[in-house]
KOLMINU-47960 format. One record per residue (C-alpha): x, y, z. Coordinates in pm, 1 decimal, decimal comma. Layout:
c1;c2;c3
X;Y;Z .
...
// end
This chain:
c1;c2;c3
-3300,9;2154,0;3478,0 .
-3630,2;2144,8;3379,6 .
-3712,1;2470,7;3577,8 .
-3438,9;2632,7;3391,0 .
-3566,9;2541,2;3076,8 .
-3932,7;2669,6;3155,2 .
-3781,0;2994,3;3275,5 .
-3571,2;3034,4;2956,5 .
-3861,1;2980,5;2726,0 .
-4156,6;3151,2;2931,5 .
-4337,1;3405,0;2704,7 .
-4538,2;3616,4;2936,4 .
-4652,5;4001,6;2926,1 .
-4763,0;4164,1;3272,8 .
-5095,6;4344,4;3226,1 .
-5088,0;4731,9;3313,9 .
-5315,9;4710,8;3616,1 .
-5152,6;4985,3;3791,1 .
-5216,2;5244,8;3533,4 .
-5591,7;5105,8;3467,9 .
-5667,0;5134,3;3850,8 .
-5501,9;5494,3;3881,6 .
-5701,4;5616,5;3585,9 .
-6034,0;5482,1;3737,0 .
-5971,5;5649,7;4066,6 .
-5874,3;5969,4;3892,8 .
-6187,9;5971,5;3674,1 .
-6402,7;5901,2;3983,0 .
-6229,5;6175,4;4167,2 .
-6296,9;6418,5;3883,8 .
-6675,3;6311,3;3870,6 .
-6714,2;6367,9;4233,7 .
-6531,2;6715,2;4215,7 .
-6770,7;6823,3;3931,4 .
-7081,2;6689,0;4119,0 .
-7155,7;6879,9;4454,3 .
-7498,8;6730,4;4509,1 .
-7311,5;6375,7;4488,7 .
-7062,0;6504,7;4743,3 .
-7340,5;6600,6;4979,8 .
-7519,8;6265,3;4936,9 .
-7199,9;6076,6;5019,7 .
-7139,3;6281,0;5304,1 .
-6754,7;6291,1;5254,3 .
-6536,8;6550,8;5414,7 .
-6529,7;6902,5;5238,3 .
-6146,3;6918,9;5258,3 .
-6100,4;6628,6;5009,7 .
-6255,0;6810,5;4709,5 .
-5979,2;7066,2;4621,2 .
-5857,2;7116,3;4247,4 .
-5505,6;7077,0;4368,8 .
-5545,4;6746,7;4461,7 .
-5674,3;6675,8;4104,9 .
-5370,2;6805,0;3968,9 .
-5165,3;6586,7;4191,5 .
-5361,4;6291,5;4118,0 .
-5299,3;6325,5;3752,1 .
-4930,0;6374,6;3803,4 .
-4925,5;6031,6;4002,5 .
-5112,8;5875,9;3686,9 .
-4858,2;5992,6;3457,0 .
-4568,2;5850,5;3680,5 .
-4763,8;5500,4;3706,5 .
-4817,8;5532,1;3329,1 .
-4462,4;5609,3;3234,2 .
-4339,2;5323,9;3504,0 .
-4566,4;5071,7;3324,4 .
-4457,1;5175,7;2972,6 .
-4088,0;5125,8;3048,7 .
-4167,4;4786,4;3224,9 .
-4369,3;4700,0;2869,3 .
-4082,7;4785,4;2657,6 .
-3832,0;4580,1;2871,3 .
-4073,5;4287,4;2853,1 .
-4108,8;4334,1;2470,9 .
-3729,9;4338,1;2414,3 .
-3673,3;4038,0;2642,7 .
-3948,9;3859,8;2421,6 .
-3787,1;3960,7;2107,8 .
-3442,2;3818,9;2228,9 .
-3608,6;3481,6;2343,9 .
-3780,2;3444,5;2014,2 .
-3458,4;3502,7;1831,1 .
-3288,0;3267,5;2052,8 .
-3559,9;3014,0;2001,8 .
-3516,1;3041,3;1604,6 .
-3137,2;3022,9;1624,5 .
-3171,2;2703,1;1826,1 .
-3423,9;2565,0;1586,2 .
-3177,0;2652,8;1292,3 .
-2895,8;2489,9;1474,2 .
-3131,7;2166,9;1514,3 .
-3210,4;2193,0;1166,4 .
-2862,6;2195,1;1054,4 .
-2754,0;1914,3;1270,1 .
-3024,6;1717,4;1147,9 .
-2949,0;1771,6;785,6 .
-2571,2;1707,3;844,7 .
-2663,4;1393,5;1028,6 .
-2889,5;1286,0;742,1 .
-2631,8;1366,8;483,9 .
-2354,1;1162,0;661,5 .
-2611,0;893,6;720,8 .
-2684,3;886,2;343,0 .
-2305,0;891,4;252,8 .
-2243,6;602,4;496,1 .
-2536,6;397,1;349,9 .
-2415,7;464,3;15,4 .
-2067,9;365,4;105,3 .
-2186,3;41,8;268,6 .
-2408,7;-52,7;-0,2 .
-2130,9;22,7;-257,7 .
-1878,4;-195,0;-76,2 .
-2137,4;-482,7;-5,9 .
-2245,2;-484,7;-356,3 .
-1879,0;-494,4;-457,5 .
-1783,7;-772,5;-239,5 .
-2112,1;-964,3;-301,0 .
-2094,3;-927,5;-680,3 .
-1716,0;-984,4;-685,4 .
-1751,1;-1364,4;-655,8 .
-2019,8;-1383,1;-905,7 .
-1802,8;-1168,5;-1156,8 .
-1515,4;-1403,9;-1094,0 .
-1714,8;-1713,6;-1139,1 .
-1857,1;-1551,9;-1447,8 .
-1504,1;-1475,2;-1574,5 .
-1408,7;-1834,9;-1503,8 .
-1716,4;-1974,3;-1715,6 .
-1601,5;-1748,0;-1997,6 .
-1252,0;-1845,7;-1977,1 .
-1366,8;-2212,4;-1950,1 .
-1572,9;-2167,1;-2270,1 .
-1286,4;-2024,5;-2452,1 .
-1051,8;-2291,4;-2363,9 .
-1303,3;-2570,1;-2449,0 .
-1360,5;-2417,6;-2796,2 .
-1006,0;-2312,6;-2857,5 .
-816,3;-2629,8;-2833,6 .
-803,8;-2692,6;-3186,1 .
-694,7;-2331,3;-3278,8 .
-423,5;-2355,7;-3005,7 .
-281,9;-2660,7;-3152,9 .
-284,2;-2501,4;-3494,4 .
-112,8;-2201,8;-3373,8 .
149,0;-2374,7;-3177,9 .
231,7;-2623,3;-3463,7 .
275,4;-2340,8;-3701,6 .
498,4;-2167,8;-3468,0 .
711,3;-2469,7;-3394,0 .
743,3;-2532,7;-3761,5 .
855,1;-2171,0;-3836,2 .
1100,5;-2192,6;-3540,2 .
1243,3;-2493,7;-3682,3 .
1269,1;-2373,9;-4068,7 .
1320,2;-2015,1;-4045,6 .
1604,4;-1887,2;-4256,4 .
1903,7;-1718,1;-4055,9 .
1901,8;-1352,2;-4090,7 .
2203,5;-1119,1;-4012,4 .
2069,1;-1034,3;-3681,8 .
1948,8;-1364,1;-3582,9 .
1621,8;-1232,0;-3453,2 .
1377,1;-1438,1;-3658,0 .
1409,6;-1767,9;-3446,1 .
1399,9;-1542,6;-3137,0 .
1066,5;-1390,7;-3258,3 .
925,4;-1720,9;-3306,2 .
1055,3;-1864,0;-2993,6 .
913,1;-1570,0;-2788,4 .
578,6;-1592,8;-2957,6 .
571,6;-1968,4;-2885,3 .
652,4;-1909,0;-2522,9 .
390,7;-1649,8;-2485,6 .
121,1;-1864,9;-2642,7 .
189,8;-2143,7;-2405,7 .
174,8;-1895,5;-2114,5 .
-144,3;-1780,0;-2220,1 .
-284,3;-2112,9;-2262,9 .
-154,1;-2239,2;-1923,8 .
-287,5;-1913,6;-1761,4 .
-648,0;-1971,2;-1926,4 .
-627,5;-2341,1;-1797,5 .
-538,8;-2214,7;-1433,7 .
-816,9;-1942,6;-1446,7 .
-1085,4;-2203,1;-1511,8 .
-1014,5;-2440,6;-1210,2 .
-1229,8;-2438,2;-924,7 .
-928,5;-2400,3;-679,8 .
-578,5;-2297,2;-794,5 .
-376,5;-2445,6;-510,3 .
-543,1;-2782,7;-546,7 .
-502,3;-2782,4;-924,7 .
-131,1;-2689,2;-903,4 .
-77,3;-2951,8;-618,0 .
-259,0;-3229,3;-825,3 .
-32,6;-3142,2;-1124,5 .
285,4;-3150,9;-912,3 .
187,4;-3484,1;-774,7 .
133,4;-3611,6;-1133,7 .
483,0;-3468,1;-1224,7 .
638,3;-3648,0;-927,6 .
485,0;-3967,2;-1035,3 .
646,6;-3921,5;-1390,2 .
982,5;-3851,5;-1228,3 .
971,3;-4200,5;-1023,6 .
848,4;-4378,0;-1338,6 .
1132,1;-4217,4;-1530,9 .
1386,5;-4337,3;-1277,1 .
1259,2;-4676,9;-1284,3 .
1267,5;-4693,4;-1643,3 .
1612,4;-4540,1;-1684,6 .
1485,1;-4253,2;-1887,6 .
1590,7;-3888,5;-1861,8 .
1286,3;-3690,1;-1700,4 .
1369,1;-3413,2;-1939,6 .
1312,1;-3621,6;-2252,1 .
960,3;-3681,4;-2163,0 .
686,0;-3538,6;-2391,4 .
560,6;-3310,3;-2114,3 .
854,3;-3208,9;-1902,6 .
769,7;-3244,4;-1517,4 .
1053,2;-3025,6;-1410,9 .
1158,7;-2675,0;-1486,2 .
1450,2;-2438,5;-1402,8 .
1329,9;-2161,4;-1188,2 .
1638,9;-1954,7;-1322,4 .
1510,0;-1958,9;-1681,0 .
1150,8;-1879,6;-1546,7 .
1281,5;-1574,3;-1386,1 .
1472,5;-1471,5;-1684,8 .
1142,0;-1523,6;-1888,7 .
946,7;-1307,3;-1650,1 .
1190,1;-1022,2;-1699,2 .
1253,1;-1022,9;-2061,6 .
926,8;-1168,1;-2223,7 .
655,8;-1059,6;-1975,5 .
795,2;-738,5;-1838,4 .
958,6;-634,7;-2159,5 .
1281,4;-520,5;-1972,3 .
1612,0;-497,5;-2167,0 .
1844,9;-712,3;-1950,4 .
2220,7;-615,3;-1889,0 .
2442,8;-851,6;-1764,9 .
2686,8;-735,3;-1475,0 .
3027,1;-839,6;-1464,4 .
3245,6;-925,6;-1151,3 .
3367,4;-554,7;-1148,2 .
3025,0;-387,5;-1193,9 .
3067,7;-364,2;-1573,5 .
2747,5;-433,7;-1784,2 .
2689,7;-585,2;-2143,0 .
2355,5;-638,9;-2318,1 .
2241,0;-994,0;-2340,2 .
1963,5;-1146,2;-2509,3 .
1731,6;-1402,8;-2322,3 .
1860,5;-1688,1;-2564,8 .
2207,1;-1589,5;-2507,6 .
2159,4;-1589,5;-2116,4 .
2011,5;-1943,6;-2128,0 .
2289,6;-2076,6;-2353,6 .
2576,6;-1900,1;-2187,5 .
2489,9;-1925,7;-1837,3 .
2193,9;-2162,0;-1747,6 .
2311,6;-2450,6;-1984,7 .
2693,7;-2385,2;-2036,4 .
2765,5;-2286,0;-1674,6 .
2486,9;-2398,7;-1447,8 .
2696,2;-2357,1;-1134,3 .
2792,5;-1997,8;-1180,3 .
2569,3;-1704,5;-1031,0 .
2417,8;-1471,0;-1311,4 .
2399,9;-1113,7;-1207,9 .
2144,6;-892,7;-1409,4 .
2006,0;-536,2;-1425,3 .
1794,3;-346,7;-1665,2 .
1899,9;-74,3;-1891,4 .
1719,5;168,2;-1678,7 .
1866,7;86,4;-1351,5 .
1541,9;-1,1;-1180,3 .
1590,7;-370,0;-1119,5 .
1899,6;-563,5;-974,7 .
1870,6;-937,6;-1010,9 .
2102,5;-1187,8;-832,9 .
2061,2;-1560,2;-959,7 .
2243,7;-1830,0;-765,0 .
2272,9;-2193,2;-881,4 .
1952,4;-2376,9;-763,7 .
1785,0;-2704,6;-829,0 .
1497,9;-2752,2;-1067,9 .
1133,2;-2749,5;-934,1 .
836,6;-3002,7;-998,9 .
545,8;-2858,9;-1200,5 .
488,0;-2618,3;-1457,7 .
698,1;-2344,0;-1532,4 .
429,9;-2085,1;-1648,7 .
275,2;-2136,0;-1300,6 .
599,0;-2014,3;-1139,8 .
618,7;-1732,5;-1421,3 .
278,3;-1598,4;-1320,2 .
371,8;-1582,1;-949,7 .
702,9;-1406,5;-1048,0 .
513,5;-1153,9;-1297,5 .
266,6;-1052,7;-1025,6 .
527,2;-1004,0;-752,3 .
768,6;-816,2;-1009,8 .
476,4;-591,5;-1141,0 .
363,1;-506,2;-780,0 .
730,1;-403,3;-682,9 .
771,3;-223,1;-1007,6 .
454,0;-17,9;-943,1 .
541,2;105,5;-604,8 .
921,6;148,9;-642,1 .
830,7;359,4;-966,3 .
662,8;645,8;-775,1 .
830,4;971,3;-728,0 .
856,0;961,3;-352,6 .
1023,5;644,7;-357,0 .
1321,3;720,1;-580,1 .
1674,3;617,9;-472,9 .
2001,3;621,2;-609,4 .
2025,8;226,2;-613,3 .
1791,5;23,5;-793,5 .
1427,8;30,2;-648,2 .
1352,7;-345,1;-708,6 .
1615,6;-624,7;-587,1 .
1548,3;-964,2;-672,9 .
1752,8;-1256,5;-536,0 .
1698,0;-1643,0;-635,1 .
1890,9;-1912,2;-436,7 .
1891,0;-2234,8;-292,5 .
1911,5;-2316,8;91,2 .
1880,1;-2659,6;244,6 .
1670,5;-2808,8;-44,8 .
1441,3;-2504,9;-44,7 .
1419,7;-2243,8;-318,6 .
1426,7;-1893,1;-160,5 .
1322,9;-1602,6;-350,4 .
1332,8;-1251,9;-223,1 .
1192,7;-940,7;-406,2 .
1262,0;-585,9;-248,5 .
1094,2;-262,4;-344,1 .
1123,3;90,9;-214,4 .
768,1;114,5;-160,0 .
522,9;195,1;131,7 .
504,7;-27,4;442,3 .
231,8;-261,0;470,7 .
9,2;-252,3;789,1 .
-48,3;-536,0;985,6 .
-433,8;-499,3;884,6 .
-323,2;-514,8;514,5 .
-88,0;-791,3;565,5 .
-398,9;-1005,9;693,8 .
-605,7;-911,2;398,6 .
-370,0;-862,6;111,9 .
-371,6;-1225,6;-16,9 .
-749,7;-1220,7;-14,3 .
-983,6;-1251,5;-328,0 .
-1086,2;-889,1;-450,1 .
-869,2;-716,0;-189,6 .
-701,6;-417,5;-340,7 .
-520,3;-79,5;-206,2 .
-711,0;128,2;-462,8 .
-793,9;492,1;-401,0 .
-1045,7;735,8;-556,8 .
-763,8;908,4;-778,0 .
-552,7;587,5;-808,7 .
-622,3;261,5;-932,8 .
-365,8;-19,2;-842,2 .
-541,5;-351,2;-934,6 .
-842,0;-565,5;-919,4 .
-720,1;-771,1;-619,6 .
-642,3;-1078,7;-829,7 .
-247,7;-1068,3;-841,3 .
-157,0;-1135,0;-481,7 .
-447,3;-1385,7;-449,2 .
-282,9;-1574,3;-739,7 .
41,6;-1543,7;-570,4 .
-97,5;-1711,8;-251,7 .
-265,5;-1963,7;-435,7 .
30,1;-2060,4;-657,3 .
259,4;-2075,9;-369,0 .
14,4;-2306,4;-160,1 .
9,4;-2535,4;-462,9 .
395,4;-2566,7;-469,3 .
373,1;-2640,3;-72,4 .
567,0;-2322,5;-11,1 .
494,2;-1989,7;178,8 .
517,0;-1616,0;100,7 .
555,2;-1368,8;377,0 .
585,4;-985,3;335,0 .
839,8;-796,5;552,2 .
854,8;-421,9;636,0 .
1225,6;-286,6;592,1 .
1319,9;-2,2;826,0 .
1655,2;187,7;865,8 .
1872,5;98,9;1163,9 .
2079,8;305,1;1385,5 .
2451,2;194,7;1361,5 .
2813,9;309,4;1376,8 .
3051,3;294,1;1097,9 .
3441,7;315,5;1108,4 .
3629,5;455,8;812,4 .
3993,7;381,1;742,0 .
4159,5;622,1;483,7 .
4478,1;519,4;344,4 .
4666,3;812,6;172,0 .
4925,2;814,6;-87,5 .
5203,5;895,5;141,4 .
5120,3;593,7;373,1 .
4920,0;806,8;613,0 .
4640,6;642,1;781,5 .
4322,8;830,4;907,4 .
4049,2;686,2;1125,9 .
3701,3;828,3;1112,8 .
3406,6;718,7;1334,3 .
3061,4;791,7;1181,4 .
2735,3;760,1;1378,6 .
2411,5;691,5;1202,3 .
2089,5;793,1;1389,2 .
1729,9;821,3;1305,7 .
1495,7;1115,5;1284,7 .
1138,9;1057,5;1165,0 .
1272,4;717,8;1027,4 .
1530,2;894,1;801,2 .
1906,2;795,6;856,1 .
2128,1;1075,4;928,7 .
2526,9;1088,3;991,2 .
2694,3;1282,9;1257,1 .
3050,1;1279,9;1399,9 .
3168,0;1394,3;1740,5 .
3246,9;1731,4;1617,1 .
2964,5;1771,5;1364,9 .
2568,8;1786,7;1373,3 .
2379,5;1517,7;1215,9 .
2340,1;1553,4;836,8 .
2256,2;1333,8;546,4 .
2561,2;1402,5;346,0 .
2884,2;1370,9;552,4 .
3196,3;1558,7;358,3 .
3561,9;1544,8;406,8 .
3812,1;1749,0;211,0 .
4145,5;1565,0;165,8 .
4486,3;1755,6;112,0 .
4644,5;1436,0;-8,4 .
4557,2;1161,0;-282,1 .
4335,7;870,8;-153,7 .
4446,8;504,4;-206,4 .
4198,0;277,0;-54,0 .
3887,3;310,3;178,5 .
3781,4;52,1;431,0 .
3428,9;74,2;612,0 .
3346,8;-150,9;902,6 .
3066,4;-197,2;1138,5 .
3163,3;-292,4;1483,3 .
2838,4;-452,5;1559,7 .
2827,9;-645,5;1229,7 .
3202,6;-738,3;1231,5 .
3240,7;-700,9;861,8 .
3482,0;-493,2;680,0 .
3453,3;-366,6;315,6 .
3772,5;-256,7;146,8 .
3718,9;-5,2;-163,3 .
4023,0;61,1;-406,5 .
4039,4;406,2;-526,9 .
4130,7;460,7;-898,4 .
4024,6;683,6;-1202,2 .
3751,2;440,4;-1318,6 .
3523,9;436,7;-1012,5 .
3429,3;755,7;-811,6 .
3114,6;614,9;-643,5 .
3047,2;287,2;-436,2 .
2764,5;132,0;-272,8 .
2746,1;-72,8;32,8 .
2876,5;-414,8;-80,0 .
2772,6;-595,4;216,1 .
2415,5;-542,4;126,0 .
2396,3;-500,3;-253,0 .
2024,2;-563,2;-259,4 .
1946,9;-243,3;-28,6 .
2288,0;-59,4;29,5 .
2282,7;119,4;353,4 .
2540,5;379,0;245,8 .
2723,8;536,2;-50,7 .
3048,7;680,1;-90,8 .
3150,1;926,4;-362,7 .
3478,9;1115,2;-462,6 .
3424,9;1464,3;-619,5 .
3626,2;1758,9;-730,2 .
3893,8;1794,9;-986,6 .
4165,1;1596,6;-801,6 .
3927,9;1365,4;-636,5 .
3969,8;1533,5;-301,3 .
3622,5;1564,0;-165,9 .
3498,3;1248,7;-0,5 .
3133,6;1219,7;70,3 .
2967,2;938,1;289,2 .
2591,2;945,8;215,7 .
2340,2;756,2;448,0 .
2073,6;585,6;209,5 .
1704,0;538,0;301,7 .
1613,5;166,3;248,7 .
1259,2;170,2;392,9 .
1045,3;-49,5;180,4 .
884,3;-395,1;149,2 .
1035,9;-739,6;95,5 .
829,9;-1051,2;-14,4 .
1017,0;-1358,2;94,7 .
912,3;-1691,3;-89,3 .
1029,1;-2044,7;26,5 .
933,3;-2380,2;-167,6 .
1083,2;-2721,1;-165,6 .
1316,4;-2821,0;-472,1 .
1304,6;-3154,7;-634,7 .
1548,5;-3308,1;-385,7 .
1352,9;-3187,0;-101,3 .
1026,8;-3339,9;-207,5 .
1217,6;-3674,3;-295,3 .
1371,0;-3664,2;57,1 .
1042,8;-3576,2;203,1 .
1113,7;-3257,5;371,6 .
813,8;-3124,5;555,9 .
603,2;-2866,1;395,0 .
648,3;-2495,2;487,1 .
261,1;-2453,9;478,9 .
-3,0;-2651,1;599,8 .
-207,8;-2578,3;252,3 .
-546,8;-2519,7;186,7 .
-827,4;-2640,9;426,2 .
-969,4;-2906,7;233,0 .
-1283,6;-2939,3;440,7 .
-1345,6;-2559,8;396,9 .
-1305,6;-2566,4;30,5 .
-1529,2;-2843,5;-9,2 .
-1812,1;-2727,5;215,1 .
-1984,2;-2584,1;-88,9 .
-2009,3;-2918,5;-255,9 .
-2150,9;-3099,8;46,5 .
-2516,4;-3223,9;24,4 .
-2767,0;-3088,7;259,4 .
-2828,1;-3301,2;584,5 .
-3206,6;-3346,7;495,0 .
-3106,2;-3444,6;129,8 .
// end
């Protein structure tokens, strides 16, 4: 290999010694030919000194000179090519060195920015906590004055025609208390321990009230709160949604927050509450559930962060869907409060799931800014404080089989089998005589009375009554994320369409013990924060 490199870059020019020697011999022969005395003195044969020999020698000299000239030009051309090749190699090395240096500088800049960002993030957060603590310390008197004024205005406001004055004062009072509790929570050294300590104090108040025969709701500081009311507050007061109440037949009616609390949460606490917003982006199913220990605003902060996160991703254009992009379900199971929030957003990778609840972690991009990495961190801390657990799950489409039973006006029954298959994760519908497609259509020659949709694998049947009021139905077995949609179109409603819906998204499942669960001593779902790890910064040095 080294020998090849030496031959490749060997710059040598051959000296024209053949032409030089021939010229010297030719000059000597001409000198002897012109000097007879010298010929006699050297005693050379007389036959050598002929003019014809001189001409022949000159021709030989010309041939040797021409040969040397051709060889010189070849060597010169080869030398030029080697020099050019050397320069090209040098340029390539320079470009590679410049590219490597540029990449190295970019990598150093990226690493330094990330290191500075993560190193300074804790300092910024601590600085924010110190500012919030100072504001809270100096704003206690102002908060009491504002709260007293709002309470007086709410209790002494004159009734108006629309009845909105008292509601406005109530919303302002709720917002003020929420802001104060948020400020109080942000000044703590550890949110989970702070919330857990507050819940323990509330539990003591409940036990004391039971021993004294006093209703816990009559205490100056209520140790219990209704999670249903907290969810309604999060939707209406903090997210600013105009909530519509859904009836049993999918009818909707406008409802004010106060009317919801009065009509459902207080007068009919054992009835479920079905809500949606006026834009059709949220679907909320609230079922009867028990109260929780603690501060309602802590739970509201948890809900607000999860709902805003779901609203952000579900509102993107690529995740639009014919059904509400955010589905919320609140219920109680075995003395645990179950909350699920589903959105039609992108899947969360395992690496992101391991880091998404860390302080400062965010999915921000160069042209897109989602947040500061505080929302999900607050969620994790609050859930740990309530001795609960929150887990994200990626929702995928599934291949399955549907069976349609169509009842016509003349009593005829038609059975149709549909197969749902996946292509690049998207659901498509095919039949035995039709290729896979997203919209399967059937033209009917008779009026349709009812439709029954069943899944042999799931052993469930959905019956849909056909009338002039409804021309579109979603999957009633999965109202939060329906897997199919059936529509009737045409002037005579003779065109039946079965649409496979894309339900890919993310669902956050949250569980925490209720009041009865805590009283009965059910085990906590999460081990909670590591106290030793949290307190290692406050331990004295060994040599102190």
